[in-house]
C-alpha positions as CSV (number, residue, x, y, z in Angstrom):
1,M,-6.5,20.1,16.5
2,S,-3.7,18.8,14.4
3,K,-4.5,17.1,11.1
4,I,-2.3,14.0,11.0
5,A,-1.6,10.9,8.8
6,I,-0.6,7.7,10.4
7,L,1.8,5.5,8.4
8,T,3.1,2.1,9.5
9,G,6.1,0.5,7.9
10,A,7.4,4.0,7.3
11,T,11.1,3.2,6.9
12,G,10.8,0.7,4.0
13,G,10.8,1.4,0.3
14,L,7.0,1.7,0.0
15,G,6.8,3.5,3.3
16,Q,9.2,6.2,2.2
17,A,7.3,6.6,-1.1
18,F,4.2,7.2,1.0
19,V,6.0,9.8,3.1
20,E,7.0,11.8,0.1
21,E,3.4,11.8,-1.2
22,L,1.8,12.5,2.2
23,L,4.0,15.6,2.5
24,K,2.0,17.0,-0.4
25,E,-1.3,16.5,1.4
26,E,-2.9,19.1,3.8
27,I,-1.5,17.3,6.8
28,D,0.2,19.0,9.8
29,E,2.0,15.9,10.9
30,I,2.9,12.4,9.7
31,W,3.2,9.8,12.5
32,A,5.8,7.5,11.0
33,I,5.7,4.1,12.7
34,A,8.3,1.4,12.5
35,R,10.4,-0.8,14.8
36,N,13.9,0.7,14.1
37,A,14.4,3.9,16.0
38,E,17.6,4.8,14.0
39,K,15.9,4.4,10.7
40,L,13.0,6.5,11.9
41,D,15.3,9.3,13.0
42,S,16.8,9.2,9.5
43,I,13.4,9.6,8.0
44,Q,12.8,12.7,10.1
45,F,16.2,14.1,9.3
46,K,15.5,13.6,5.6
47,Y,12.0,14.9,5.4
48,G,11.8,17.4,8.2
49,D,9.8,18.3,11.3
50,R,6.4,17.3,9.9
51,I,7.6,13.8,10.5
52,R,6.9,12.4,14.0
53,P,8.9,9.2,14.5
54,I,7.1,6.6,16.7
55,R,9.0,3.4,17.5
56,C,6.5,0.6,17.7
57,D,6.7,-3.2,17.1
58,L,3.2,-3.8,15.7
59,S,3.5,-7.5,16.5
60,N,4.0,-6.7,20.2
61,S,0.8,-6.3,22.3
62,D,2.5,-3.9,24.7
63,D,3.7,-1.6,21.9
64,L,0.2,-1.7,20.3
65,S,-1.4,-0.7,23.7
66,E,1.0,2.2,24.0
67,L,0.1,3.4,20.5
68,S,-3.6,3.2,21.4
69,H,-3.0,5.3,24.5
70,L,-1.1,7.8,22.6
71,I,-4.0,8.3,20.1
72,H,-6.6,8.5,22.8
73,D,-4.5,11.0,24.9
74,E,-3.8,13.4,22.0
75,K,-7.1,13.0,20.2
76,P,-5.8,14.1,16.8
77,D,-7.8,14.7,13.7
78,I,-6.7,11.6,11.7
79,R,-7.2,12.3,8.0
80,I,-5.3,9.4,6.6
81,L,-4.3,6.0,8.0
82,I,-2.0,3.8,6.0
83,N,-1.5,0.2,7.2
84,N,1.6,-0.5,5.2
85,A,3.6,-2.6,7.7
86,G,3.8,-6.3,6.7
87,T,6.1,-9.2,6.3
88,G,6.4,-12.3,4.2
89,R,8.7,-14.5,2.2
90,M,8.7,-17.4,-0.3
91,G,8.9,-20.8,1.2
92,K,6.9,-24.0,1.8
93,Y,4.8,-24.5,4.9
94,S,7.5,-26.5,6.7
95,D,10.1,-23.7,6.3
96,F,8.2,-21.5,8.8
97,T,8.7,-21.7,12.6
98,D,5.8,-21.3,14.9
99,E,7.2,-17.8,15.9
100,E,7.5,-16.7,12.3
101,T,3.9,-17.8,11.5
102,E,2.5,-16.0,14.6
103,R,4.4,-12.8,13.8
104,L,3.3,-12.7,10.2
105,I,-0.4,-13.1,11.2
106,D,0.0,-10.6,14.1
107,L,1.6,-8.0,11.9
108,N,-0.3,-8.5,8.6
109,C,-3.7,-9.0,10.0
110,K,-4.2,-8.4,13.8
111,A,-2.3,-5.1,14.0
112,L,-4.0,-3.8,10.9
113,C,-7.4,-4.4,12.4
114,L,-6.5,-3.0,15.8
115,L,-5.1,0.2,14.2
116,C,-8.3,0.7,12.2
117,G,-10.2,0.4,15.5
118,Y,-7.9,2.9,17.2
119,A,-8.1,5.4,14.4
120,I,-11.7,5.4,13.3
121,P,-13.1,7.2,16.4
122,F,-10.8,10.1,15.6
123,M,-11.7,10.2,11.9
124,S,-14.4,12.3,10.3
125,A,-16.0,12.7,6.8
126,G,-13.4,12.8,4.1
127,A,-10.9,10.7,6.1
128,R,-9.2,7.8,4.3
129,I,-7.8,4.4,5.3
130,L,-5.5,2.5,3.0
131,N,-4.7,-1.1,3.8
132,I,-1.9,-2.7,1.8
133,S,-3.0,-6.0,0.4
134,S,-1.5,-7.7,-2.7
135,A,-2.3,-9.1,-6.1
136,S,-1.5,-12.4,-4.4
137,A,-4.9,-12.0,-2.7
138,F,-6.7,-12.7,-6.0
139,Q,-6.2,-16.4,-5.8
140,P,-4.4,-19.1,-3.7
141,T,-0.7,-18.8,-4.2
142,P,1.5,-21.8,-3.2
143,Y,4.9,-21.1,-1.7
144,I,3.9,-17.7,-0.6
145,N,0.9,-19.3,0.9
146,L,1.0,-17.7,4.4
147,Y,1.7,-14.2,3.1
148,A,-0.9,-14.5,0.3
149,A,-3.6,-15.8,2.7
150,S,-3.0,-12.9,5.1
151,K,-3.5,-10.5,2.2
152,V,-6.8,-12.2,1.2
153,F,-7.9,-11.3,4.8
154,V,-6.7,-7.7,4.3
155,R,-8.5,-7.3,1.0
156,S,-11.8,-8.8,2.3
157,Y,-11.7,-6.9,5.6
158,S,-10.9,-3.6,3.9
159,R,-13.7,-3.8,1.3
160,A,-16.3,-4.8,3.8
161,L,-15.1,-2.0,6.2
162,N,-15.5,0.5,3.4
163,V,-19.2,-0.4,3.3
164,E,-19.6,-0.1,7.0
165,L,-17.9,3.4,7.1
166,K,-20.0,4.9,4.3
167,D,-22.4,6.6,6.7
168,K,-19.4,8.3,8.3
169,G,-18.0,9.5,5.0
170,I,-14.8,7.6,5.5
171,T,-13.2,5.5,2.7
172,C,-11.3,2.3,3.2
173,T,-9.2,1.1,0.2
174,A,-7.5,-2.3,-0.2
175,V,-4.3,-1.6,-2.1
176,C,-3.5,-4.6,-4.3
177,P,-0.1,-4.2,-6.0
178,G,1.9,-6.8,-7.8
179,W,5.7,-7.0,-7.4
180,I,7.2,-3.8,-6.1
181,D,10.9,-3.1,-6.4
182,T,11.8,-2.9,-2.6
183,D,14.2,-4.6,-0.3
184,M,11.3,-6.8,0.9
185,L,11.5,-8.9,-2.2
186,Q,13.5,-12.1,-1.9
187,K,15.9,-11.6,-4.8
188,E,17.3,-15.1,-4.6
189,Y,15.7,-18.5,-3.8
190,N,17.7,-21.8,-3.5
191,G,20.7,-20.0,-5.1
192,K,18.8,-18.8,-8.1
193,P,17.9,-15.2,-9.0
194,V,14.2,-14.6,-8.9
195,R,12.3,-13.0,-11.8
196,F,9.5,-10.6,-11.0
197,P,7.2,-10.1,-14.0
198,G,5.4,-6.7,-14.1
199,I,7.6,-5.2,-11.3
200,V,7.0,-1.5,-10.7
201,P,8.7,1.2,-8.5
202,P,7.1,2.0,-5.2
203,A,6.2,5.6,-6.2
204,R,3.9,4.3,-8.9
205,V,2.0,2.1,-6.5
206,V,1.7,4.9,-3.9
207,K,0.4,7.6,-6.3
208,Q,-2.2,5.2,-7.8
209,A,-3.3,4.2,-4.3
210,L,-3.8,7.7,-3.1
211,R,-5.6,8.7,-6.2
212,D,-8.0,5.7,-5.9
213,S,-8.6,6.4,-2.2
214,A,-9.4,10.0,-3.0
215,K,-12.0,8.8,-5.4
216,S,-13.5,6.6,-2.7
217,R,-12.6,3.3,-4.4
218,D,-12.6,0.2,-2.2
219,M,-9.7,-1.3,-4.2
220,S,-6.6,0.0,-5.9
221,V,-4.9,-2.0,-8.6
222,C,-1.8,-0.6,-10.1
223,S,-0.5,-1.3,-13.7
224,F,-2.0,-3.0,-16.6
225,F,-0.2,-6.2,-15.7
226,V,-1.9,-6.5,-12.3
227,K,-5.3,-5.5,-13.8
228,Y,-4.9,-8.3,-16.3
229,E,-4.1,-10.7,-13.4
230,H,-7.1,-9.5,-11.5
231,F,-9.3,-10.0,-14.6
232,M,-8.0,-13.5,-15.2
233,S,-8.6,-14.5,-11.6
234,K,-12.3,-13.8,-12.2
235,I,-12.7,-16.0,-15.3
236,L,-10.2,-18.8,-14.9
237,P,-10.7,-21.7,-12.4
238,Q,-8.4,-21.2,-9.4
239,K,-6.7,-24.6,-10.0
240,R,-5.7,-23.4,-13.4
241,I,-4.3,-20.2,-12.1
242,M,-2.3,-22.1,-9.5
243,K,-0.9,-24.3,-12.2
244,I,0.2,-21.2,-14.1
245,W,1.8,-19.8,-11.0
246,M,3.6,-23.1,-10.3
247,N,5.0,-23.2,-13.8
248,G,6.3,-19.7,-13.3
249,I,8.2,-20.6,-10.0
250,K,9.3,-24.1,-11.0
251,D,13.0,-23.0,-11.1
252,Y,12.8,-22.0,-7.4
253,V,10.9,-24.8,-5.7
């Protein structure tokens, strides 16, 4: 039985950093999942035959159903599941269409839960789940409200799932990075360049996340800057933290 890792959002900056680290693990095959078939082929060409490209739109119910059937048909030994796919942008509530709101929730929350449900029956002791949350899950975050709220869900779901899976010897880790230097970041808002305090490269987040999951931690927080944010979120009133946040983004909203 093949030992595999499943990685969603495999073609993005964080996804490719995960690919590079997963290739160092005792894994026979990495199921690289993303929407863009051409980019997936490029990943396979770049990293070799251990990459199995799987085109799947995780916000589409039919595609999710096909992925579920694939897992059940092949019955692989899933050693690592990384729910990395996600979407989000800065904007006020009225900037989002109904379709955009639905897709964000479907991708960031619904698909993540379904994939955990698909994978867990094929995981055994020592297997690991990493769900990508965010430092924005530590408190309410205006103007990335929808994205941040979805990451609160991911963080809470993952930490609780970790407790439920203890008797199986499976770890679930909520990965809570701050700003990551990837193409997902909105580099300009209302014509002004956006500053990203504490920004780190994807590889740093990935290495920390895999180390923390290997140590059976239910949460991974990368960099002193984000650890400080996490600490402050515990001791300051959330209204105060939101005021600090709003002061930091006043040039963009």
